[in-house]
N, C-alpha and C positions, 0 to 999 in steps of 0.2 A: 540473647543477642543484644549488644549495645548498638544503638542507632541514633541518628540525628535527623530531625525533620527540617527541611529547607523549603521555603515558599518562593515560587517564581514570581517575578515582578514585571516581566515584559517578554515579548517574543524573542526567542533566542537565548533567554536566561537559563533555561533548563540545560541546554547544550553546554554552556559555559560552566555551570555548576558540576555537571557530570565530568567534564574534562578536568576540572580542578580536583575532584575526588579521585579520579584515576591517577593523576600526577602525585597525589598524596599517598597512593598505595592502598586505597580502600578496596576491599574485595567485591563489594556488591553495591550497586546504586539502583534504587527502586523508583520507577516512574509511577506515581499515583495520579492517574488522569486518563484522558482519552488518547486517541491516535496521534494528535498533534504533540502532546507532551512526550509520549513514548518515542515518536520520531526524533524529537530534539535530544532526549537523553541518549538514545542509541547512537545518534550521530556523534555525540561527545565521547563515546566509548569505543568506537571502531578502532581496531588495531591495538587495543590495550589488553591487559590481563584482568581488568575489572569487568565483572559480569553485570548484565542488565537483568533486573527483576521487574515485574509488572503487577501493580494492583489496578485492575481494570475499572475505571470510574467514568468512562465515556459512553456515548450512545452507540458507537460502532464496535470498538475494541477489536480491530482487525488482527493485529499481530498477536494479541493475547489469545484470541480464539485459535489462530494458527498454531500457537505453541501449546495449546490445550491447557492453558491456565484457567482455573475455576473463575467464573464470573461473580460468584459470591465472595465478598471480601474476607470473611473469616476463613473460608476454605483456601482462598488465595494466599493469605498470610501463612497458614499452616504449610502450604505447598512451598513457599519460599524458604521456610525453615528446614524442610525435610527433603527437598528435591536435589538432584545433582546439577552439575554445570556442564554444558556442552557448547559447541560452536556451531553457528549457522552462517550462511552466506549473506552478503548484502548486494544490492544492485547499485549501480552508479550511473547517473545521467549527467553528462558534461561536467563531471567532477563532484556532483552532489549525490549524497547517499539516499537510498530508500531501502525499506526492509520488508514490506508487504507487496505493494503494487505501485506502478507509475503508469500514466496513460495520457493520451490525447483523445479528443473527440468528446463523446457524451459525458464520460465521467469527469473530465476536466471542466467542462461547462457547468455541470451540476455542482462540483466543488466550489467554483467561483461564485455561483449564484447563492449557494448555501451560506457562504460567508457574508454576502451582501444583503441578505433579506432582512427586513425590519423585524424587530422583536426577538430575533435570535432563538426562537423556540427550537429545542433539540429533540431528538428521538427519531425512530424509524418512520413514523407516519408522515411528518413534514418532508422527510427525505424522499419518500416514495412519490408524494404529490409533486414535488419539485422536479423529480426525474421525469415524470409523465409529461409535465408542461414543457420541459426542455427538449424532450424527445420530439414532440410535435413541431417545435420551432427550429429544430436542428437541420442545417444544410451541410452535409459532409463535404470536406475538402479533399482534393486529390493528394495522396502521399505516395512516396516511393519507399518501400521497405526492403532492407537487405539483412538477411540472417547469416551470421558468420561470414563466410566468403562465397555464399551462394549467389545465384542470379537475382537481380533486382525484381521486385514485385510491385506493380502499380495498382492502387486500389483507392476507392472512396469510402473509407470506413466510417460507419456510424460510431463504432467503438474500436479503439486500438489500445490494448492494455498489455503491459509487460509485468509479469507477476513472479515474485520470489516465493510467495505462499499461495495457497489455494483460493483465498477469499478476500473480498472487500470486508469492511465492517458490517455488522448486522446479520451475518450468516449467508450473504450472497456469494456463491462459489463461482468465481470467474475462470479459474484454471484448475480443473479437477485433478490433474496429474502433477501439479507443482509440489515440490518439496524444498524446504529452506536450506537443505544441506546436501544437495545433489550436484552442485557446481554448474547448474544450468538455470536459465530463465525461461519461463513459459509465456508465450505470446498468444493472446486471444484477439482475433480479427473478426469483426461483425459488420456486414454490409448487406445492402439489398433486402431489407426487411420492412414490411409495411407496419403501421401502428396496430392494425388488427391482429396480424400474425405475431407481433411482438407481445401483445397482451395475452394472446392465446397460449404462447409458449413461455411466458414469464415464470411460471412455477418451476421450470427446469433450472432456473438460476439458483434455486434454493435446494435442489435435490442432487446437484453434482452432474446434471445431464445437459449442460449448456452446449456440448458438442452436438447434441441432437436438434438444436434450434436451427432453422433455415438461415443460411447466410453466414454461419459461424465456421471459422477455420482455426485450428490450434496448431502451434508450432513450438519447438524447443530449440534454444540456441544459447551459446555463451556470450555472444555479442550481437547487438541489434542496432541498425542505423535507420532512423526515421527522418526522411527529408520532406519537409512541408513547403508550401508555396511562400509562406511568410512566417515570422515569429508569431506566437500565439499562446493561448492557455495550455497548461498541462498540470497534472496533479501528481503529487508524490505522497503516498500514505494518507491520501484524503485531503492533503493541504493544497490549496489553489496557488499556482505560481504562473508567471509568464516565462515562457521558454523560447529558445532560439529556433530558427527555421530548421536547422539540422540538429537532431538529438542523437547523440552517440550513447548507447546504453550497453553496459557490460556487467557481468557478474564478478564479484570479488569473493572467492571461496574462503570460508572460515573466518570471515572478517570480524564477527561479533560473538563474544561469550554471552550466553543466556542461562539464567537459573530457571528451569522449566522442566516439567515432566518429560 
């Protein structure tokens, strides 16, 4: 296979490079990096006939895990050469795409603090420590949640995540029933859980049994509206952003071609 290696130079550059490749008619653009790089490349390929490939080089590798890409780079390269191409859905929040998860609450705060911490040490352990500290200091805000055209639901969620795939990076399964090609988004709402009970039940997050944790409710919908009291942080594919008070989330079926098992 003939290929060209391009290096990103700034935030947003990977998206621009991917879009240029799609416009040039290239069949495959491979994101070699972590979840942020994958998110940018995928955003540049939405709605095109160019497929996304992933060489997982990050600490979380959320979308790569969801697509069952090997985490070993040699095996991942072989998979890119030998696998087929299929389409998956994308999520869209107020016009911005995500491919694995988007959320407000604890995950958004952790993503923001992860970016801001000194030293920028990466890996699962720093993330777990930061999550525990953020959890202890988190004060949930009241939100109104509307699924499709159903009745509004008011809650004070510690965690409110909309998922296109089963997991965050690092193997934490937030939406056990999510599939990236079913035309639906999965919603995980967690509230009313003490630090002790959260610690006691934390292993369920890695075994696909989060629905058995106290205070957790799971839903499915094609469209989700989240109304907050004010603008604030939210995350998309692990990237920390500032979002509007009203977040309109919808699924875009078959939006992205992927080269994956």
